[in-house]
Backbone bond lengths (Angstrom), bond angles and torsions (degrees), N, CA, C in turn:
res aa  C-N    CA-C-N  psi(-1)  N-CA   C-N-CA  omega(-1)  CA-C   N-CA-C  phi
1 M - - - 1.463 - - 1.528 109.46 -
2 G 1.359 118.18 130.46 1.453 121.50 -179.35 1.516 111.74 -72.84
3 V 1.298 114.31 158.49 1.457 120.62 178.88 1.526 109.16 -85.75
4 V 1.319 117.68 128.58 1.460 122.38 178.18 1.529 108.30 -84.69
5 V 1.320 116.28 119.77 1.461 121.39 -178.83 1.525 108.79 -94.08
6 A 1.320 116.44 126.40 1.473 120.58 -179.61 1.520 110.18 -68.47
7 E 1.333 115.78 139.65 1.465 119.96 176.07 1.526 108.96 -70.60
8 Q 1.323 115.74 141.23 1.461 122.03 -173.67 1.526 110.70 -99.79
9 I 1.320 115.69 129.59 1.462 121.71 178.18 1.523 108.62 -120.69
10 L 1.325 115.91 130.24 1.462 122.10 174.73 1.519 108.32 -101.23
11 V 1.320 117.60 120.28 1.465 123.39 177.17 1.524 108.30 -101.63
12 V 1.328 117.16 120.85 1.465 121.67 177.85 1.523 106.67 -114.78
13 E 1.324 116.89 100.20 1.467 123.66 -171.19 1.521 109.15 -149.98
14 D 1.342 117.65 125.06 1.468 120.10 -176.99 1.525 113.35 -85.68
15 D 1.332 117.65 -15.87 1.458 120.80 175.66 1.532 107.72 -79.75
16 E 1.328 117.18 108.38 1.462 120.61 -173.19 1.523 112.59 -63.33
17 R 1.335 116.82 -31.62 1.467 119.59 178.97 1.520 110.62 -65.85
18 I 1.339 116.92 -47.08 1.466 120.34 179.46 1.521 110.35 -66.81
19 A 1.337 116.78 -42.10 1.467 120.37 -179.78 1.524 110.92 -60.48
20 S 1.325 116.52 -42.04 1.459 120.78 -179.65 1.528 111.13 -66.99
21 M 1.336 116.17 -40.99 1.461 120.12 178.34 1.530 111.08 -62.07
22 L 1.340 115.84 -44.20 1.456 120.03 179.35 1.532 111.00 -64.13
23 R 1.322 115.69 -43.12 1.463 119.69 -179.05 1.529 110.80 -60.61
24 R 1.329 116.81 -48.99 1.462 120.57 -179.10 1.536 111.28 -62.16
25 G 1.337 115.42 -47.58 1.460 119.77 -176.88 1.515 112.76 -64.38
26 L 1.338 117.10 -41.44 1.461 120.33 -177.98 1.527 111.76 -72.02
27 I 1.345 116.23 -37.11 1.469 119.15 175.75 1.525 109.78 -62.81
28 F 1.328 117.04 -41.37 1.463 121.49 178.35 1.529 110.87 -59.77
29 E 1.355 116.42 -33.22 1.471 120.42 179.98 1.530 112.25 -82.12
30 G 1.324 117.60 -0.73 1.457 120.35 174.89 1.510 116.02 101.60
31 Y 1.328 117.76 5.59 1.461 120.73 179.09 1.531 110.77 -88.16
32 E 1.318 115.72 153.18 1.463 120.99 168.81 1.523 106.54 -90.39
33 V 1.323 117.07 130.00 1.468 120.63 -171.43 1.525 111.22 -125.46
34 R 1.330 115.39 133.43 1.468 122.03 169.30 1.521 107.10 -119.81
35 V 1.322 116.70 149.38 1.466 121.54 -175.84 1.525 110.15 -127.63
36 A 1.326 116.01 135.59 1.469 123.02 171.47 1.516 107.74 -125.67
37 H 1.345 116.90 147.39 1.462 120.70 -176.24 1.533 113.52 -109.69
38 T 1.334 117.42 -1.63 1.470 120.95 175.73 1.521 108.71 -133.89
39 G 1.333 115.55 157.73 1.452 119.50 178.37 1.522 112.04 -62.16
40 T 1.327 116.62 -39.65 1.463 120.81 -179.19 1.523 110.97 -63.59
41 D 1.349 116.56 -45.68 1.458 120.15 179.59 1.534 111.13 -65.60
42 G 1.331 116.49 -39.53 1.456 119.64 179.53 1.512 111.95 -62.27
43 L 1.330 116.27 -43.45 1.463 120.63 179.19 1.523 110.54 -63.74
44 A 1.341 116.10 -42.50 1.466 120.07 179.77 1.527 111.21 -63.86
45 M 1.341 117.15 -42.00 1.461 120.63 -179.68 1.526 111.54 -66.19
46 A 1.334 116.56 -37.61 1.462 119.92 178.76 1.520 110.94 -67.52
47 R 1.341 116.39 -38.30 1.464 119.61 179.72 1.526 111.39 -71.97
48 E 1.320 115.93 -32.47 1.464 120.38 178.94 1.529 111.13 -67.16
49 R 1.330 116.41 -43.74 1.468 121.73 178.04 1.517 107.49 -148.92
50 L 1.327 115.55 106.32 1.464 119.89 -175.83 1.521 110.04 -66.10
51 P 1.339 118.04 123.79 1.471 121.12 179.98 1.528 110.89 -78.96
52 D 1.323 115.98 176.63 1.458 120.95 174.33 1.521 111.53 -82.70
53 L 1.346 116.41 -20.94 1.466 121.29 179.89 1.520 108.75 -161.41
54 V 1.343 116.46 146.59 1.464 122.37 177.99 1.518 109.37 -118.55
55 I 1.332 116.43 128.71 1.465 121.98 169.38 1.529 105.61 -103.17
56 L 1.328 115.87 117.23 1.461 120.93 -166.34 1.524 111.40 -125.12
57 D 1.330 116.56 117.85 1.459 120.59 176.19 1.524 109.67 -71.61
58 W 1.315 116.40 149.49 1.468 121.13 -179.81 1.531 110.51 -75.37
59 M 1.326 117.17 -52.90 1.459 121.95 -175.26 1.526 109.68 -90.36
60 L 1.322 116.59 102.83 1.455 122.13 -178.18 1.524 110.45 -128.76
61 P 1.333 117.54 148.55 1.460 119.41 174.27 1.533 111.06 -72.06
62 E 1.324 115.47 153.65 1.462 125.49 175.26 1.525 113.37 75.84
63 L 1.331 117.14 -49.43 1.458 121.37 -179.38 1.522 106.72 -149.00
64 D 1.359 116.92 120.45 1.467 116.78 -174.52 1.525 111.87 -73.81
65 G 1.344 114.58 165.13 1.453 120.50 -173.75 1.510 113.57 -61.70
66 V 1.337 118.14 -35.24 1.465 120.18 -179.35 1.522 110.27 -64.55
67 E 1.330 117.31 -41.63 1.463 120.11 179.46 1.526 111.03 -69.14
68 V 1.339 116.97 -39.81 1.466 120.30 175.77 1.527 109.34 -60.08
69 C 1.324 116.42 -43.26 1.459 121.59 179.68 1.527 110.74 -60.16
70 R 1.336 116.74 -47.09 1.471 120.13 179.67 1.526 111.04 -58.26
71 R 1.324 116.31 -44.21 1.466 119.66 -176.79 1.527 111.52 -69.48
72 L 1.325 116.74 -38.84 1.459 119.21 176.46 1.527 111.03 -64.73
73 R 1.330 115.67 -43.35 1.455 119.37 -176.39 1.525 111.65 -67.77
74 S 1.315 117.63 -31.28 1.465 120.00 179.81 1.524 111.67 -68.49
75 A 1.339 116.86 -18.65 1.463 120.20 -175.05 1.526 113.74 -114.08
76 S 1.350 118.32 -11.43 1.461 119.33 -175.35 1.522 110.88 -158.66
77 T 1.327 115.05 170.99 1.466 121.42 176.40 1.527 111.14 -107.56
78 V 1.341 117.64 18.70 1.462 120.83 -178.50 1.537 109.95 -55.93
79 P 1.333 119.25 134.55 1.469 120.62 176.74 1.530 110.39 -63.12
80 I 1.334 116.60 134.41 1.463 122.04 -178.15 1.516 109.08 -125.42
81 M 1.335 115.56 125.03 1.460 122.04 175.65 1.523 108.89 -109.99
82 M 1.340 116.37 118.18 1.462 120.57 177.03 1.524 109.35 -81.71
83 L 1.328 115.72 136.86 1.462 122.66 -178.37 1.519 107.19 -124.66
84 T 1.339 117.29 115.58 1.449 118.16 -171.10 1.524 113.22 -158.13
85 A 1.328 115.30 159.76 1.459 121.09 176.17 1.520 110.99 -86.91
86 K 1.332 118.68 -7.67 1.464 121.83 -179.52 1.524 109.17 -75.07
87 E 1.321 117.22 125.47 1.462 120.57 -175.15 1.524 113.39 -115.50
88 A 1.332 118.48 -12.06 1.458 120.16 -177.44 1.528 110.06 -65.69
89 V 1.335 116.49 143.78 1.458 121.31 -178.92 1.525 112.25 -56.67
90 P 1.364 120.09 -44.51 1.475 118.08 178.25 1.520 113.25 -57.62
91 D 1.345 117.34 -34.76 1.465 120.09 177.56 1.520 110.64 -67.54
92 R 1.326 117.14 -42.44 1.460 120.01 178.32 1.520 110.30 -62.15
93 V 1.328 116.44 -42.08 1.459 120.74 179.89 1.523 110.38 -63.40
94 T 1.347 117.22 -39.52 1.465 120.40 177.99 1.517 110.86 -58.42
95 G 1.332 116.66 -45.72 1.455 120.22 179.25 1.517 112.45 -64.40
96 L 1.327 117.22 -43.45 1.459 120.91 -179.57 1.520 111.06 -67.57
97 D 1.331 117.07 -39.11 1.460 120.15 178.09 1.521 111.93 -67.27
98 A 1.328 117.09 -26.06 1.466 120.26 177.31 1.521 111.13 -73.34
99 G 1.331 116.75 -11.05 1.457 120.47 176.98 1.510 114.47 120.28
100 A 1.339 117.95 1.15 1.462 119.58 178.92 1.530 110.28 -66.84
101 D 1.326 115.58 147.38 1.461 120.66 179.34 1.518 112.32 -94.52
102 D 1.319 116.55 -20.98 1.462 120.65 -177.63 1.523 108.03 -155.14
103 Y 1.336 115.08 168.67 1.452 121.21 -172.11 1.518 107.89 -147.54
104 V 1.329 117.56 122.62 1.465 121.75 179.16 1.518 108.89 -122.60
105 S 1.324 116.56 127.11 1.469 121.16 -179.62 1.523 110.63 -90.31
106 K 1.320 116.08 140.67 1.460 121.90 173.18 1.527 108.91 -82.54
107 P 1.338 117.96 143.90 1.465 127.65 -7.26 1.526 110.15 -74.58
108 F 1.320 116.76 153.59 1.455 120.45 -176.73 1.525 109.75 -130.21
109 A 1.318 115.25 157.84 1.465 121.53 174.74 1.529 107.93 -88.11
110 F 1.314 116.41 128.47 1.460 119.85 -175.65 1.530 111.44 -61.43
111 E 1.331 118.41 -35.90 1.460 121.38 179.78 1.530 111.11 -63.18
112 E 1.342 115.93 -37.94 1.465 118.52 177.48 1.522 110.00 -67.93
113 L 1.338 116.41 -41.49 1.458 120.54 177.46 1.527 110.37 -57.02
114 L 1.326 116.82 -44.66 1.468 120.89 179.24 1.525 111.08 -61.75
115 A 1.324 117.01 -41.61 1.463 120.44 179.75 1.517 110.82 -61.79
116 R 1.310 116.16 -40.91 1.461 119.87 179.83 1.526 111.06 -69.27
117 I 1.332 116.72 -37.91 1.462 120.47 176.35 1.530 110.07 -60.28
118 R 1.322 116.53 -46.96 1.467 120.25 179.73 1.525 111.29 -61.04
119 A 1.338 116.26 -39.80 1.465 120.14 179.90 1.523 110.74 -64.71
120 L 1.330 117.64 -43.95 1.465 120.84 179.89 1.525 111.18 -64.29
121 L 1.313 116.75 -41.44 1.465 119.67 -179.77 1.535 110.83 -67.95
122 R 1.326 117.20 -35.79 1.480 119.83 176.19 1.521 110.58 -63.33
123 R 1.309 116.39 -43.67 1.465 120.32 -180.00 1.517 111.03 -61.61
124 Q 1.324 116.23 -40.27 1.457 121.12 -179.53 1.524 111.53 -64.57
125 Q 1.333 116.34 -27.71 1.461 120.39 -176.57 1.520 113.15 -88.06
126 R 1.347 117.23 -5.89 1.457 118.84 178.68 1.526 110.25 -63.39
127 P 1.338 118.15 137.25 1.463 119.08 177.16 1.523 110.91 -63.95
128 A 1.318 115.71 136.70 1.469 120.57 -178.26 1.525 109.92 -79.58
129 D 1.320 116.90 134.12 1.453 121.70 175.13 1.520 109.45 -82.52
130 G 1.345 115.52 158.80 1.452 118.96 175.66 1.523 110.38 -70.20
131 P 1.338 116.69 162.51 1.474 120.49 179.81 1.526 110.94 -56.87
132 E 1.316 115.52 144.00 1.460 121.59 -178.30 1.514 108.33 -147.47
133 V 1.317 116.66 149.27 1.461 121.42 176.03 1.524 108.38 -112.68
134 F 1.336 116.16 116.25 1.456 121.86 177.27 1.523 108.71 -92.42
135 T 1.339 115.60 140.75 1.461 120.23 178.73 1.516 109.25 -131.30
136 F 1.331 115.44 133.15 1.461 120.80 174.92 1.519 106.81 -144.88
137 A 1.346 115.68 121.51 1.469 120.53 -173.24 1.535 107.93 52.97
138 D 1.347 118.30 -125.43 1.469 119.83 179.28 1.531 111.57 -102.16
139 L 1.341 116.11 18.65 1.465 121.33 -179.94 1.525 109.73 -104.60
140 Q 1.335 116.05 133.63 1.459 121.93 177.42 1.518 110.03 -126.24
141 L 1.351 115.55 147.68 1.458 121.42 175.61 1.520 108.70 -136.27
142 D 1.334 116.01 121.15 1.465 122.95 -179.81 1.521 108.57 -98.44
143 T 1.341 117.23 114.82 1.462 120.22 -177.64 1.525 111.98 -75.88
144 G 1.324 117.25 -14.15 1.451 119.77 177.31 1.517 112.51 -78.36
145 T 1.333 116.12 -42.16 1.472 121.32 -178.07 1.528 112.85 -100.69
146 H 1.357 117.35 -11.32 1.472 123.19 -174.73 1.525 111.27 61.79
147 Q 1.327 116.84 25.30 1.455 121.95 178.65 1.522 109.66 -100.74
148 A 1.327 115.16 143.36 1.460 121.21 174.17 1.522 108.66 -113.03
149 R 1.333 115.22 156.73 1.460 120.89 175.32 1.519 108.58 -138.13
150 R 1.307 115.83 140.83 1.469 121.28 171.15 1.511 105.67 -118.94
151 G 1.331 116.17 104.40 1.450 119.67 -171.83 1.525 109.35 64.45
152 A 1.328 116.77 -124.91 1.469 120.97 179.76 1.521 112.12 -91.95
153 R 1.335 116.94 -2.12 1.469 120.80 -174.76 1.522 111.53 -91.38
154 S 1.338 116.23 130.05 1.461 121.92 177.86 1.524 109.61 -85.34
155 I 1.347 116.38 142.53 1.460 121.91 -176.73 1.518 109.09 -126.55
156 D 1.327 117.16 122.13 1.457 121.75 175.92 1.524 109.32 -87.62
157 L 1.338 116.45 134.22 1.457 121.92 -177.56 1.521 110.93 -121.56
158 T 1.338 116.10 144.26 1.461 119.81 169.20 1.528 107.98 -74.60
159 A 1.343 116.55 171.82 1.460 120.53 -176.58 1.529 111.76 -59.02
160 K 1.334 117.33 -46.03 1.462 119.94 -177.60 1.525 111.92 -74.56
161 E 1.322 117.96 -33.49 1.464 119.93 174.34 1.526 109.85 -61.40
162 Y 1.329 116.37 -41.58 1.468 120.13 177.55 1.530 110.72 -62.50
163 D 1.330 116.47 -47.32 1.468 119.53 -179.23 1.525 111.06 -58.28
164 L 1.328 116.71 -41.60 1.461 120.69 -178.27 1.520 110.94 -68.86
165 L 1.329 117.07 -45.51 1.465 119.49 179.11 1.523 110.73 -65.42
166 H 1.329 116.87 -37.18 1.467 120.86 177.42 1.531 110.31 -59.42
167 L 1.319 116.97 -41.52 1.462 120.90 177.82 1.524 110.66 -61.51
168 F 1.337 117.23 -46.97 1.464 120.07 179.53 1.529 111.13 -62.34
169 M 1.341 116.37 -41.99 1.466 119.63 -176.85 1.526 111.81 -68.99
170 R 1.326 117.51 -27.23 1.467 120.78 176.94 1.533 111.82 -76.31
171 H 1.340 116.19 -20.58 1.467 120.07 -176.70 1.533 110.86 -130.26
172 P 1.327 117.78 60.09 1.468 119.58 -178.50 1.513 112.19 -61.67
173 R 1.327 114.84 141.72 1.479 124.04 177.00 1.522 113.66 70.20
174 Q 1.315 117.49 -6.73 1.473 120.30 179.81 1.525 109.67 -87.50
175 V 1.335 116.42 135.33 1.458 120.23 175.86 1.526 108.58 -76.71
176 L 1.325 116.33 120.48 1.464 122.15 179.85 1.523 108.81 -102.81
177 T 1.312 116.52 124.62 1.459 120.66 179.97 1.523 110.18 -78.01
178 R 1.337 116.09 164.97 1.464 120.35 176.61 1.523 110.84 -58.31
179 D 1.339 117.14 -41.68 1.465 120.11 -179.53 1.521 110.94 -62.36
180 Q 1.331 117.22 -41.70 1.460 120.37 178.97 1.527 111.02 -63.45
181 I 1.331 116.09 -41.13 1.468 120.07 -179.20 1.523 110.32 -67.11
182 F 1.334 117.05 -45.69 1.464 119.69 177.74 1.521 110.64 -57.59
183 D 1.331 116.94 -45.78 1.453 120.74 -175.03 1.516 111.48 -64.40
184 D 1.336 117.42 -39.83 1.461 120.61 -175.64 1.526 112.51 -82.18
185 V 1.329 117.17 -43.87 1.467 120.35 -173.30 1.520 112.16 -86.22
186 W 1.340 115.77 -40.20 1.460 118.89 -178.84 1.527 112.98 -103.33
187 G 1.326 117.06 -11.52 1.449 121.23 172.00 1.512 115.63 77.72
188 Y 1.312 118.60 20.92 1.463 120.46 177.27 1.516 108.78 -156.46
189 D 1.336 116.42 169.92 1.468 119.93 -174.83 1.524 111.59 -118.83
190 F 1.330 116.32 33.14 1.461 120.29 179.19 1.528 110.67 -104.20
191 G 1.338 116.97 46.44 1.451 120.24 -175.22 1.517 114.70 -65.48
192 G 1.335 116.40 -36.55 1.463 119.65 179.70 1.519 111.29 56.16
193 E 1.319 115.63 -137.51 1.457 121.23 -177.50 1.517 112.49 -100.18
194 S 1.330 117.05 9.42 1.459 120.28 -178.12 1.523 110.67 -60.47
195 N 1.336 116.81 142.37 1.460 120.08 177.22 1.521 111.30 -104.90
196 I 1.336 116.86 28.12 1.459 120.58 -178.89 1.523 111.20 -62.97
197 I 1.350 118.30 -32.48 1.466 120.58 178.46 1.520 110.04 -65.82
198 E 1.334 116.24 -45.16 1.463 119.53 178.99 1.523 111.20 -59.90
199 V 1.330 116.22 -38.85 1.468 120.79 179.14 1.531 110.22 -61.48
200 Y 1.327 116.96 -46.28 1.459 119.63 -177.12 1.523 112.71 -73.48
201 V 1.323 117.85 -32.88 1.462 119.68 173.78 1.528 109.21 -62.83
202 R 1.328 116.63 -41.19 1.461 119.71 177.75 1.527 111.43 -62.86
203 Y 1.336 116.35 -42.40 1.470 119.75 176.62 1.530 111.18 -58.95
204 L 1.339 115.96 -46.16 1.466 119.60 -179.11 1.523 111.30 -62.48
205 R 1.313 115.63 -45.08 1.467 118.91 -179.74 1.521 110.97 -60.40
206 T 1.325 116.26 -41.15 1.462 120.35 179.75 1.523 110.59 -59.06
207 K 1.331 116.51 -39.05 1.463 120.12 -176.67 1.524 112.68 -79.24
208 I 1.335 117.07 -42.52 1.461 117.36 -175.56 1.526 112.25 -84.77
209 E 1.341 117.06 -7.25 1.464 120.59 175.66 1.528 111.13 -118.06
210 A 1.346 116.03 24.44 1.467 120.78 -173.88 1.527 113.18 -62.21
211 D 1.336 117.17 -29.93 1.462 120.64 179.79 1.524 112.30 -102.24
212 G 1.337 115.10 23.54 1.460 119.70 177.73 1.518 114.27 77.93
213 E 1.341 117.19 19.38 1.460 120.00 178.94 1.533 110.49 -65.85
214 P 1.336 116.90 156.31 1.466 120.22 178.66 1.527 111.60 -61.24
215 R 1.326 115.79 151.23 1.467 121.96 -178.73 1.520 111.00 -68.81
216 L 1.341 115.86 138.00 1.461 122.21 176.32 1.525 111.96 -114.53
217 I 1.342 117.60 -35.79 1.465 120.58 179.20 1.521 108.19 -93.00
218 H 1.328 116.21 111.13 1.459 121.72 -173.41 1.527 111.08 -106.73
219 T 1.325 115.20 143.29 1.464 121.35 175.81 1.527 109.35 -84.44
220 V 1.321 115.45 128.02 1.471 120.80 173.17 1.523 105.61 -104.16
221 R 1.312 116.57 99.10 1.454 122.16 -168.13 1.530 112.62 -55.28
222 G 1.323 114.78 129.52 1.453 120.66 178.69 1.518 114.54 80.49
223 V 1.354 117.33 -3.10 1.471 120.04 -177.47 1.523 111.22 -123.69
224 G 1.334 117.28 -59.74 1.456 120.17 -177.18 1.514 111.16 170.72
225 Y 1.339 116.68 -132.06 1.466 121.97 -175.63 1.518 109.48 -139.27
226 A 1.346 115.54 157.58 1.468 120.69 178.86 1.515 109.50 -146.29
227 L 1.338 116.02 142.75 1.465 122.28 172.44 1.522 107.30 -88.15
228 R 1.317 116.26 113.94 1.467 120.79 -175.61 1.532 110.57 -134.83
229 E 1.333 115.31 155.42 1.442 120.03 177.12 1.529 110.37 -61.88
230 P 1.330 116.17 146.33 1.471 118.10 177.08 1.517 110.42 -62.77
231 T 1.328 115.54 146.10 1.467 119.62 -178.37 1.519 110.22 -103.39
């Protein structure tokens, strides 16, 4: 019988009460847990031994969570969950654009946190497909370079913009509901009333229609969004 190796989670949280609660709860669920209380220590611990997942507080001494996230993301694909009291959509977008895979606002329910952790770890374990170039109308998306093109124009995408466009390009003409988008792009089904999808659709439209090109991502009112040919 093979030995089952516990998945490793690095918690970077300066509030000792929250850090201790997370450590106890995650160990009880079978995870191996390490804790850092500053951004600098968290970054050093991650570089010393890359964990399977990072839970990262936004407000940290020495180096804030967004900067730690950027540095981790530039060097690895480790799943990163931001943990913060900031609830405004621009703040959430800042964290996601820095490379975070998920975002949990304080106070949070531990059961929901666990569900999101499981979802992120499942996504990380999916087998990677080989590079592919998707084409729809005059829009192209290269999964090898994560670059998009509209006609002859090159388009730079953030990580979440790429994930969202990749979803649309894999399902052309299909109406995608908010739940489907949350599940695929953010890896969980706790969307609630958040308008983070609308924010990212707006970002994508701004980029792929920057030169006044016809609209490709259409709103299906009351249902979701669809990638459709311009009319």
